[in-house]
C-alpha positions in Angstrom: 46.3 123.7 -81.7 46.9 125.1 -78.2 49.3 122.3 -77.4 51.2 122.8 -80.6 51.6 126.4 -79.7 53.1 125.6 -76.3 50.0 126.9 -74.5 49.8 124.0 -72.2 47.7 125.5 -69.4 44.9 126.5 -71.8 45.2 123.2 -73.6 44.5 121.4 -70.3 41.4 123.6 -69.6 40.0 122.9 -73.1 40.7 119.2 -73.0 39.0 118.9 -69.6 35.9 120.6 -71.1 35.9 118.2 -74.1 32.9 115.9 -74.0 30.6 114.2 -76.4 30.4 111.4 -79.0 33.4 112.7 -81.0 35.8 112.7 -78.0 38.0 109.6 -77.8 38.8 109.3 -74.1 42.2 107.6 -74.5 43.3 110.4 -76.8 42.0 113.1 -74.5 43.9 111.5 -71.6 47.1 111.2 -73.7 47.1 114.8 -74.7 46.3 115.9 -71.2 49.3 113.8 -70.0 51.5 115.4 -72.6 50.5 118.9 -71.5 51.2 118.1 -67.9 54.5 116.5 -68.8 55.6 119.7 -70.6 54.6 121.7 -67.5 56.8 119.3 -65.5 53.8 118.1 -63.5 55.2 114.6 -63.7 53.0 112.8 -61.1 49.8 114.0 -62.8 51.3 113.2 -66.3 52.3 109.7 -65.2 48.8 108.9 -63.9 47.2 110.2 -67.1 49.6 108.2 -69.3 48.7 105.1 -67.2 45.0 105.6 -68.0 45.8 105.0 -71.7 47.3 101.6 -71.3 44.1 99.7 -72.1 43.5 101.7 -75.2 43.3 99.9 -78.6 45.2 102.8 -80.2 48.5 101.2 -81.4 50.2 104.6 -81.3 49.1 105.9 -77.9 50.0 102.7 -75.9 53.7 102.5 -76.7 54.1 106.3 -76.6 52.5 106.5 -73.2 54.8 103.7 -71.9 57.8 105.7 -73.3 56.8 108.8 -71.5 56.1 106.8 -68.3 59.6 105.4 -68.7 61.1 108.9 -69.1 59.3 110.1 -66.0 60.6 107.1 -63.9 64.1 107.6 -65.4 64.1 111.3 -64.4 63.0 110.3 -60.9 66.0 108.0 -60.9 63.8 105.0 -60.5 65.8 102.9 -63.0 64.3 99.5 -62.1 60.8 100.9 -62.8 61.8 102.6 -66.0 63.4 99.6 -67.7 60.2 97.5 -68.1 58.4 100.5 -69.5 61.0 101.0 -72.2 60.8 97.3 -72.9 57.0 97.6 -73.3 57.7 100.3 -76.0 59.8 97.8 -77.9 57.3 95.0 -77.5 54.2 97.0 -78.5 55.4 99.6 -80.9 54.7 98.9 -84.6 57.9 100.9 -85.4 60.3 99.0 -83.1 63.4 98.0 -85.0 
């Protein structure tokens, strides 16, 4: 709810405190990455998105690759961004 209300700093605090059997680590990393991305903390966000790449979640993996591609694109690292966008097309269930 905090992320949806654009309260990214508090979202990060609460996500970092989340533990236990009900916490899916890949989802936690993904939402932490999104919060850092929205705060323009791109290096941190990239590293967190990268941690989700081995997830079995068919929604998180391509979405993480997309955001990683956006980060590289914004950094003008075109050659690094292109394979990430290709990964989105290769792994996304919605790719058309």
